[in-house]
C-alpha positions in Angstrom: -16.0 2.4 -11.7 -17.4 -0.4 -9.5 -14.1 -2.1 -9.0 -11.7 -4.5 -10.6 -13.0 -7.7 -12.1 -12.9 -10.4 -9.5 -10.3 -13.1 -10.0 -12.0 -16.5 -10.7 -12.0 -18.7 -7.5 -10.4 -21.7 -9.2 -8.3 -20.0 -11.8 -5.7 -22.5 -13.1 -2.5 -20.4 -12.5 -3.7 -19.6 -8.9 -4.4 -23.2 -8.1 -1.0 -24.3 -9.5 0.8 -21.7 -7.5 -1.2 -22.5 -4.4 -0.2 -26.2 -4.7 3.5 -25.3 -4.8 3.2 -22.7 -2.0 1.3 -25.2 0.2 4.3 -27.5 0.1 6.6 -24.7 1.3 4.2 -24.1 4.3 5.0 -27.5 5.7 8.1 -25.8 7.2 7.6 -26.1 11.0 8.8 -22.5 11.4 5.8 -21.4 9.3 3.4 -23.8 10.9 4.4 -22.6 14.4 2.5 -19.4 13.7 -0.7 -21.5 13.7 -0.8 -23.5 17.0 -3.7 -25.8 15.9 -2.1 -26.8 12.6 1.3 -27.1 14.2 -0.1 -29.7 16.7 -1.6 -31.6 13.7 1.8 -31.5 11.9 3.6 -32.7 15.0 1.1 -35.6 15.5 1.3 -36.5 11.8 5.1 -36.7 12.2 4.7 -38.9 15.3 2.3 -41.3 13.5 4.6 -41.4 10.5 7.6 -42.4 12.7 5.5 -45.1 14.4 4.5 -46.4 11.0 8.1 -46.6 9.8 9.0 -48.4 13.1 6.3 -51.0 12.6 7.0 -51.4 9.0 10.7 -52.2 9.5 10.1 -54.2 12.6 7.7 -56.6 10.9 4.6 -55.6 12.9 2.4 -55.7 9.9 -1.0 -56.0 11.6 -1.6 -52.3 12.1 0.6 -50.9 9.3 -2.3 -50.3 6.9 -4.4 -48.5 9.5 -1.4 -46.4 10.6 -0.5 -45.5 7.0 -4.0 -44.2 6.3 -4.1 -42.2 9.6 -0.7 -40.7 8.8 -1.7 -39.8 5.2 -5.0 -38.1 6.2 -3.2 -36.2 9.0 -0.7 -34.9 6.4 -3.6 -34.1 4.1 -5.3 -32.1 6.9 -2.2 -29.9 7.2 -1.8 -29.8 3.4 -5.5 -28.7 2.9 -5.1 -25.9 5.5 -1.9 -24.8 3.8 -3.7 -24.9 0.4 -6.5 -22.7 1.8 -4.1 -20.0 2.9 -2.0 -20.3 -0.3 -5.2 -19.9 -2.4 -6.1 -16.7 -0.5 -2.5 -15.4 -0.9 -2.5 -16.4 -4.6 -5.5 -14.3 -5.4 -3.7 -11.4 -3.8 -0.6 -12.1 -5.8 -2.7 -12.2 -9.0 -3.9 -8.6 -8.2 -0.3 -7.6 -7.4 0.9 -8.9 -10.8 -1.6 -6.6 -12.5 -0.3 -3.7 -10.4 3.3 -4.6 -11.2 2.6 -4.1 -14.9 2.1 -0.4 -14.0 5.7 -0.1 -13.2 7.9 1.3 -15.8 11.6 2.2 -16.2 10.8 5.0 -18.6 13.4 7.8 -18.8 12.5 10.9 -16.7 13.2 14.6 -17.6 15.1 15.9 -14.5 15.5 19.6 -13.9 19.1 20.1 -12.7 20.8 23.5 -12.4 18.1 24.9 -14.7 18.8 22.3 -17.4 16.7 19.3 -18.5 18.5 16.0 -18.2 17.2 12.6 -19.2 17.8 10.0 -16.5 16.3 6.6 -15.6 13.2 6.8 -13.5 14.7 4.5 -10.8 17.5 6.9 -10.2 15.1 9.7 -8.9 15.2 10.6 -5.3 12.9 12.5 -2.9 13.1 16.2 -3.7 14.0 15.9 -7.4 12.0 18.1 -9.8 10.9 16.5 -13.1 8.9 17.8 -16.1 6.3 15.4 -17.6 4.7 16.3 -20.9 1.8 14.8 -22.9 2.3 11.2 -23.7 4.9 10.6 -21.0 4.7 8.4 -18.0 5.0 10.0 -14.5 8.2 8.5 -13.2 7.4 8.5 -9.5 5.1 9.6 -6.8 5.1 13.3 -6.5 3.4 16.7 -6.0 2.6 19.0 -8.9 4.3 22.4 -8.2 3.4 23.9 -11.6 1.0 23.3 -14.4 -2.2 21.4 -15.0 -2.8 18.3 -17.0 -5.2 15.4 -17.7 -3.8 12.2 -16.4 -4.7 8.6 -17.3 -4.7 6.6 -14.0 -6.0 3.4 -15.5 -2.7 1.6 -14.5 -3.6 2.2 -10.9 -7.4 2.4 -10.7 -8.5 0.5 -13.8 -10.6 3.5 -14.8 -9.9 4.7 -18.3 -11.5 8.2 -17.9 -8.7 10.8 -17.4 -8.6 13.0 -14.3 -7.4 16.6 -13.9 -4.4 17.1 -11.8 -3.1 20.6 -11.0 -0.8 22.5 -8.6 -1.9 24.3 -5.5 -4.9 22.3 -4.5 -6.1 19.0 -3.1 -5.7 17.4 -6.5 -2.0 18.0 -6.8 -0.7 14.5 -5.9 0.3 12.2 -8.8 1.3 8.5 -8.7 4.2 6.9 -10.5 3.2 4.7 -13.4 0.3 7.0 -14.6 0.4 8.8 -17.9 0.0 12.5 -18.8 -2.3 12.7 -21.8 -2.5 16.5 -22.3 -0.5 19.6 -21.4 2.5 19.4 -19.0 3.3 19.4 -15.3 6.3 20.1 -13.1 6.5 17.5 -10.4 8.5 17.3 -7.1 9.3 13.6 -6.4 8.2 12.7 -2.8 9.4 9.0 -2.5 12.6 7.1 -3.0 12.7 3.9 -5.1 11.0 1.1 -3.2 9.0 3.5 -1.1 6.4 4.6 -3.7 2.7 4.2 -3.3 2.7 1.5 -6.0 5.5 -0.4 -4.2 3.4 -0.3 -1.0 0.3 -1.4 -2.9 2.1 -4.5 -4.3 3.6 -5.5 -1.0 0.3 -5.1 0.8 -1.8 -6.9 -1.8 0.6 -9.8 -1.8 0.1 -10.0 1.9 3.8 -9.9 2.7 3.3 -7.3 5.4 -0.1 -8.5 6.7 -0.1 -8.9 10.5 -2.7 -10.7 12.6 -5.5 -8.4 13.8 -6.4 -8.2 17.5 -9.5 -10.4 16.9 -7.4 -13.0 15.1 -4.9 -13.0 17.9 -7.7 -13.4 20.5 -9.2 -16.2 18.5 -5.8 -17.9 18.0 -5.3 -17.8 21.8 -8.7 -19.4 22.3 -8.0 -22.1 19.7 -4.6 -22.7 21.3 -6.3 -23.0 24.7 -8.8 -25.5 23.5 -6.0 -27.5 21.8 -4.1 -27.7 25.2 -7.3 -28.8 27.0 -8.0 -31.6 24.5 -4.3 -32.7 24.6 -4.6 -33.1 28.4 -7.9 -35.0 27.9 -6.4 -37.4 25.4 -3.3 -38.0 27.6 -5.6 -38.8 30.6 -7.6 -41.3 28.5 -4.6 -43.6 28.1 -4.4 -44.7 31.8 -8.2 -44.7 31.9 -8.3 -47.2 29.0 -5.6 -49.4 30.6 -7.7 -49.5 33.8 -10.7 -50.7 31.8 -8.7 -53.4 30.0 -8.5 -51.6 26.7 -5.2 -50.8 25.0 -5.1 -47.5 23.0 -2.4 -47.1 20.4 -0.8 -43.7 19.8 -2.3 -43.4 16.3 -5.8 -43.8 17.8 -5.1 -41.2 20.5 -3.7 -38.9 17.8 -6.8 -39.4 15.7 -9.0 -38.5 18.7 -6.9 -35.4 19.4 -7.0 -34.1 15.8 -10.7 -34.6 15.6 -11.4 -32.9 18.9 -9.3 -29.8 18.4 -10.8 -27.0 16.2 -8.9 -27.9 13.1 -11.5 -26.5 10.7 -11.3 -22.9 11.8 -7.6 -23.3 12.7 -7.0 -24.3 9.1 -9.1 -21.5 7.6 -8.5 -18.6 9.9 -5.6 -17.0 8.0 -7.3 -17.5 4.7 -10.4 -15.7 5.9 -8.4 -12.6 6.8 -6.4 -12.5 3.6 -9.5 -13.0 1.5 -11.2 -10.0 3.2 -8.4 -7.7 2.1 -8.5 -9.3 -1.4 -12.2 -8.5 -1.7 -11.5 -4.8 -0.9 -8.8 -4.8 -3.6 -11.5 -6.1 -6.1 -13.5 -2.9 -5.2 -10.3 -0.8 -5.8 -9.9 -0.1 -2.1 -6.4 -0.8 -0.6 -6.4 -1.6 3.1 -3.1 -0.9 4.8 -3.8 -3.5 7.5 -6.3 -6.2 8.4 -7.1 -4.2 11.5 -8.7 -1.5 9.3 -10.9 -4.1 7.5 -12.1 -5.5 10.8 -12.7 -2.0 12.2 -14.8 -1.2 9.1 -17.1 -4.0 10.1 -17.7 -2.5 13.5 -18.0 1.2 12.6 -20.6 3.1 14.6 -20.2 6.7 13.3 -19.3 7.8 9.8 -18.0 11.4 9.1 -18.4 12.6 5.5 -17.4 15.9 3.8 -20.4 17.5 2.0 -18.6 18.6 -1.1 -17.8 15.8 -3.5 -19.2 13.2 -1.1 -22.9 14.0 -0.5 -23.1 16.6 -3.3 -21.5 16.5 -6.8 -18.9 19.0 -5.6 -19.9 21.9 -7.9 -22.9 24.1 -7.6 -25.1 24.1 -10.7 -27.6 26.7 -12.0 -31.1 25.4 -11.4 -33.3 28.5 -11.9 -33.5 32.0 -13.3 -35.5 34.4 -11.0 -36.2 37.8 -12.6 -36.9 40.9 -10.6 -37.9 44.5 -11.4 -40.3 43.6 -14.2 -37.6 41.8 -16.3 -38.7 38.6 -18.0 -37.0 35.3 -17.3 -35.9 35.1 -21.0 -34.1 38.5 -20.7 -32.4 37.4 -17.5 -31.3 34.1 -19.1 -30.0 35.8 -22.2 -27.8 38.2 -20.1 -26.7 35.5 -17.8 -25.6 33.3 -20.7 -23.7 36.2 -22.4 -21.8 36.9 -19.1 -21.0 33.2 -18.8 -19.8 32.2 -22.2 -16.1 32.7 -21.3 -16.6 31.3 -17.8 -14.9 27.9 -17.7 -15.9 27.1 -14.2 -18.5 24.3 -13.7 -21.0 27.0 -12.4 -20.4 29.1 -15.5 -20.9 26.2 -17.9 -24.1 25.2 -16.0 -25.6 28.7 -16.5 -25.0 28.4 -20.3 -26.5 25.0 -20.4 -29.6 26.0 -18.4 -30.3 29.0 -20.6 -29.9 26.8 -23.7 -32.2 24.1 -22.2 -34.9 26.4 -20.8 -35.0 29.2 -23.4 -33.4 27.6 -26.4 -30.6 30.2 -26.3 -27.8 28.9 -28.5 -24.2 30.0 -28.6 -23.4 33.1 -30.6 -20.4 34.6 -32.4 -19.0 37.1 -29.9 -15.7 37.7 -31.7 -17.4 39.9 -34.3 -19.2 41.9 -31.7 -15.8 42.8 -30.1 -16.8 41.3 -26.7 -14.6 42.0 -23.8 -14.9 39.5 -20.9 -14.4 40.4 -17.3 -12.8 37.6 -15.3 -13.8 36.9 -11.8 -11.5 38.1 -9.1 -11.5 37.8 -5.3 -11.5 41.5 -5.0 -14.5 42.3 -7.2 -16.3 39.0 -6.5 -18.0 39.3 -9.9 -17.4 38.6 -13.6 -19.1 39.5 -16.9 -18.9 40.9 -20.4 -18.9 44.2 -22.2 -20.4 43.7 -25.6 -22.1 46.1 -28.1 -22.4 48.9 -25.5 -23.9 46.5 -22.9 -22.2 46.1 -19.5 -23.4 42.8 -18.0 -22.1 41.5 -14.6 -23.0 38.6 -12.4 -21.7 37.9 -8.9 -22.2 38.4 -5.1 -25.4 40.4 -4.3 -23.7 43.2 -2.4 -21.1 43.7 -5.2 -23.7 43.8 -7.9 -25.8 46.3 -6.0 -22.7 48.5 -5.6 -22.0 48.1 -9.4 -25.6 49.2 -10.2 -25.5 52.2 -7.9 -22.2 53.3 -9.4 -23.9 53.3 -12.8 -26.8 55.5 -11.4 -29.3 52.7 -10.7 -31.0 51.2 -7.6 -31.7 47.7 -6.6 -35.4 46.8 -6.5 -36.9 46.0 -3.1 -37.8 42.4 -4.1 -34.1 41.5 -4.6 -33.2 41.1 -1.0 -36.0 38.6 -0.1 -35.1 36.5 -3.1 -31.4 36.4 -2.2 -32.3 35.5 1.5 -34.7 32.8 0.4 -32.1 31.1 -1.8 -29.4 31.3 1.0 -31.8 29.8 3.6 -32.6 26.9 1.2 -28.9 26.0 1.0 -28.3 27.5 -2.4 -26.0 30.3 -3.6 -27.6 33.4 -5.1 -25.8 34.9 -8.1 -27.2 38.3 -8.9 -27.1 39.5 -12.6 -27.2 43.2 -13.6 -26.9 45.2 -16.8 -25.6 48.7 -16.4 -27.9 50.5 -13.9 -30.5 47.6 -13.8 -30.7 44.5 -11.7 -32.1 41.8 -13.9 -32.5 39.0 -11.4 -30.9 36.1 -9.6 -29.4 32.8 -10.7 -30.1 30.0 -8.2 -26.9 28.0 -7.8 -27.7 24.7 -6.1 -25.7 22.0 -4.5 -26.8 18.9 -6.4 -27.2 15.9 -4.2 -25.7 12.8 -5.6 -28.3 10.4 -7.1 -29.2 7.6 -4.7 -27.3 9.1 -1.7 -30.5 9.1 0.5 -31.0 5.4 -0.1 -27.3 4.7 0.7 -27.7 6.5 4.0 -30.8 4.5 4.8 -28.8 1.3 4.1 -26.0 2.5 6.4 -28.6 3.3 9.0 -29.9 -0.3 8.7 -26.3 -1.5 9.3 -26.4 0.4 12.6 -24.2 3.3 11.5 -24.8 7.0 12.3 -23.8 9.4 9.5 -22.5 12.9 10.2 -22.0 15.5 7.5 -19.0 17.9 8.0 -19.0 21.1 6.0 -17.6 24.6 6.2 -20.9 26.1 5.0 -23.1 28.2 7.3 -25.6 26.4 9.5 -28.6 27.3 7.3 -27.0 25.9 4.1 -25.7 22.8 5.9 -29.1 22.1 7.5 -30.8 22.3 4.1 -28.4 19.9 2.5 -28.6 17.5 5.5 -32.4 17.4 5.3 -32.4 16.8 1.6 -29.7 14.1 1.7 -31.1 12.2 4.7 -27.9 12.4 6.8 -28.4 11.8 10.5 -26.5 14.8 11.8 -24.3 17.6 10.6 -21.6 20.0 11.7 -21.4 23.4 10.0 -18.5 25.9 9.7 -16.2 23.0 10.5 -12.4 23.3 10.7 -9.8 20.6 10.9 -9.8 21.0 14.6 -13.6 20.5 14.7 -13.3 17.2 12.8 -10.6 16.0 15.1 -12.5 17.0 18.3 -15.7 15.3 17.0 -13.8 12.0 16.3 -12.3 12.0 19.8 -15.6 12.7 21.4 -17.2 9.7 19.6 -14.2 7.5 20.5 -14.4 8.5 24.1 -17.9 7.1 24.1 -16.5 3.7 23.0 -17.6 4.1 19.4 -15.6 3.2 16.3 -15.4 6.1 13.8 -14.8 6.1 10.0 -13.7 9.3 8.2 -13.5 10.0 4.5 -11.2 12.8 3.2 -9.0 13.9 0.4 -7.3 17.1 1.5 -4.3 18.0 3.6 -6.6 19.6 6.1 -8.3 16.1 6.5 -5.0 14.4 7.4 -5.3 14.8 11.3 -8.8 13.4 11.3 -7.9 10.6 9.0 -5.1 9.6 11.3 -7.3 9.8 14.4 -10.2 7.8 12.9 -10.4 4.0 13.4 -11.0 3.7 9.7 -9.5 6.6 7.7 -10.4 6.3 4.0 -8.3 8.6 1.8 -9.1 9.4 -1.8 -6.4 8.5 -4.3 -7.1 11.7 -6.1 -6.3 13.7 -2.9 -3.1 14.9 -1.4 -0.2 12.8 -0.4 -0.7 13.8 3.2 -4.2 12.5 3.2 -3.1 9.2 1.6 -0.4 8.7 4.2 -2.6 9.5 7.1 -5.5 7.1 6.3 -5.4 3.3 6.7 -7.3 2.8 3.5 -7.0 4.3 0.1 -9.9 4.4 -2.4 -8.2 4.2 -5.8 -11.4 5.3 -7.6 -11.8 8.3 -5.3 -15.5 7.6 -4.9 -16.4 8.6 -1.3 -19.8 6.9 -1.4 -18.0 3.5 -1.6 -17.9 3.5 2.2 -21.0 1.2 2.1 -19.0 -1.5 0.2 -16.1 -1.1 2.6 -18.4 -1.5 5.7 -20.1 -4.5 4.1 -16.8 -6.3 3.4 -15.7 -5.6 7.0 -18.9 -7.0 8.4 -18.7 -10.0 6.0 -15.2 -10.8 7.2 -16.3 -10.8 10.9 -19.4 -12.8 10.1 -17.5 -15.3 8.1 -15.0 -15.9 10.8 -17.7 -16.2 13.4 -19.8 -18.6 11.2 -16.9 -20.9 10.5 -15.8 -20.8 14.2 -19.3 -21.9 15.2 -19.3 -24.6 12.5 -15.9 -25.9 13.6 -16.7 -26.2 17.3 -20.2 -27.7 16.5 -19.0 -30.4 14.2 -16.8 -31.8 16.9 -20.0 -33.1 18.6 -20.5 -35.7 15.8 -16.9 -36.8 16.0 -17.3 -37.6 19.7 -20.1 -40.0 18.8 -17.9 -41.5 16.1 -14.6 -42.0 18.0 -15.3 -42.3 21.7 -17.5 -45.4 21.4 -15.0 -46.9 18.9 -12.1 -46.4 21.3 -13.7 -48.0 24.4 -16.4 -50.4 23.1 -14.2 -53.4 23.7 -13.6 -52.6 27.4 -17.0 -51.0 27.9 -19.6 -52.7 25.7 -22.3 -50.4 27.2 -20.8 -47.5 25.1 -22.1 -49.2 21.9 -25.4 -47.4 22.6 -23.6 -44.2 21.7 -22.7 -45.5 18.3 -25.9 -43.9 16.9 -24.4 -43.8 13.4 -23.9 -47.5 13.4 -20.4 -47.3 12.1 -19.0 -50.7 10.9 -15.9 -51.2 13.1 -13.8 -49.2 15.6 -11.0 -48.7 13.1 -13.6 -47.7 10.4 -15.1 -45.2 12.8 -11.8 -43.6 13.6 -10.6 -43.5 10.0 -13.9 -42.1 8.8 -13.7 -39.3 11.4 -10.2 -38.4 10.4 -11.0 -38.4 6.7 -14.0 -36.2 7.3 -11.9 -33.8 9.4 -9.5 -33.3 6.5 -12.1 -33.1 3.7 -14.3 -30.5 5.4 -11.4 -28.0 5.3 -11.1 -28.3 1.5 -14.9 -28.2 1.2 -15.1 -24.9 3.1 -12.3 -23.1 1.2 -14.8 -21.4 -1.3 -16.8 -20.1 1.6 -13.7 -18.8 3.4 -12.5 -17.0 0.2 -15.9 -15.6 -0.9 -17.2 -14.9 2.6 -20.6 -15.4 4.1 -23.2 -13.1 2.5 -24.0 -10.1 4.6 -27.5 -8.6 4.9 -28.3 -5.5 7.0 -30.8 -7.3 9.3 -29.3 -6.5 12.7 -26.8 -8.2 15.0 -29.4 -10.4 16.8 -30.9 -11.6 13.6 -27.4 -12.4 12.1 -26.5 -14.3 15.3 -29.7 -16.3 15.1 -29.2 -17.1 11.4 -25.6 -18.2 12.0 -26.5 -20.4 14.9 -29.3 -22.1 12.9 -27.2 -22.5 9.7 -23.6 -23.0 10.9 -24.3 -24.2 14.5 -27.0 -26.7 13.6 -25.3 -27.5 10.3 -22.1 -28.0 12.1 -23.7 -30.8 14.1 -25.7 -32.4 11.3 -23.3 -32.4 8.4 -20.6 -34.5 10.2 -23.1 -37.2 11.0 -24.0 -37.5 7.4 -20.4 -37.1 6.1 -18.8 -39.6 8.6 -21.5 -42.2 7.9 -21.1 -41.8 4.1 -17.3 -42.2 4.4 -17.7 -45.2 6.7 -19.8 -46.9 4.0 -17.0 -46.2 1.4 -14.3 -47.4 3.8 -16.2 -50.6 4.5 -16.9 -51.2 0.8 -13.3 -50.8 0.0 -12.1 -52.8 3.0 -9.8 -50.0 4.1 -10.3 -50.8 7.8 
């Protein structure tokens, strides 16, 4: 599944909710978290008080101008509130879909050996429940007995069922999902309010979202610029008196608001929230904004081989006969030995024999077939049928079986087995009685398009490292075929952890993808730890992201969204600072032209009057925030073209654009203000 359907940008219910929430955000205690917009709100309050004073004292000459300045200052704060509320509203829309997954269905609790029906919310950590086909899993848990197909559409949006079973890396189950076949016994691992779904809802709604280090640093910079411009504006008042010009407080306030970086100040929070929302649309849950930012700066990516680079199960790709046996004879015996083998490898042997030699299934019940199951001791399986004893398995065990039956392995067998092993495959030897028939080549199947994905990650500046427990020969063959940059063979959990720390010691940011309990230490150490939802609870708790689709190759989308967030913030910061240049040319001449007529030469926009110039700049300052909301929510498009090229593009588009657009916008507003006689 590619991801959830994106919520429309201007969906009616989101807009209505954002309008209500934006009113709540006028609370000074909320505004104080954003220094820039807090200053705008304070100045708007001051101008409003001056307006009321002049209105009730009969000083009507400037009331109209003060009213318009006050209104547009409040609109500036309101538009910034609306941008943040829109970003939060999109997250809440996603959360409402997740909330539908909750259920208060009864649960079957095992207590003192008896089954007791209890409400799901009453379950506590450590309780044991039985969930049968058609029932909803009442809470997060670990399967301790049984195997079942589970429909996780309520969490992932994917309708295809998945297999969950005890004793492996796919033993974790999530509350709200449905068992559709068989039964499982589950140990509950979370109290009410602490479940994975509860955390998802809280995080998606943004209730627990904290500012990231980059956001904090940028907020400090914006606060510093605001203080500097406040001092500048205060110092202009005595300067104006010395020149014979009187500056009213509303005019000074207008100058201050236009000089401080209100555009990025009003959109900063929305950009961060929207980045997390875009991840949710791809079915990836970020536990913090820090993780999203780090994804955009990742230098090294560690990937497991099995299930990430390869499909996860080795498949039969070739029948190689030895000792004068034909390929058709080998395929026939291999298929007979695999008809009762329910493993993916066994099914692939049946399919290959059918496809290559048109060998169809046959009625074995009438032939009184006796199947030999694979065991760790014998390391082989097979079938006894109509006097034939067919076995397939590890080379040394099959040779031993043949010798016990009075036969001898042909000399050509060993080179074939060695060649397959060196190429990264698994040799599966087939014998019948005292004869070795040949070898089945089981191959790790590389996922389609994985090489192209690695090339794209390389273009983003990332180095990919494959981690596998395979021997170096097999690992090297898979690494060469997939196009990964480097690999580590015979890796242990300690190896993964050591590699991550080595990379971090060199100042690099590291991303790790994993799903097993043995991956938990590495996921916790990595700057970006992406745990698969289908994996263990330990892995999900150790990572700072959870992929609900359990698709390890989705790392590319995660990285792109992280880079998109950083680029969007940088682009809008550039635009915000650049567009102040045009406001200087609008307001400074208007403020001092009476005392210093020479400043008229700076009025290059030929604005109608001083009041018109000031009002036009304030109106533009407010409207530009609302105009940039779609860009803040959708993000600046990312292309893997290198950091220098991205910087150049942003300077040309958002730097130059930030200078040009205000000239056009302020002049257009000035014409409207003049036509309507507003100033």
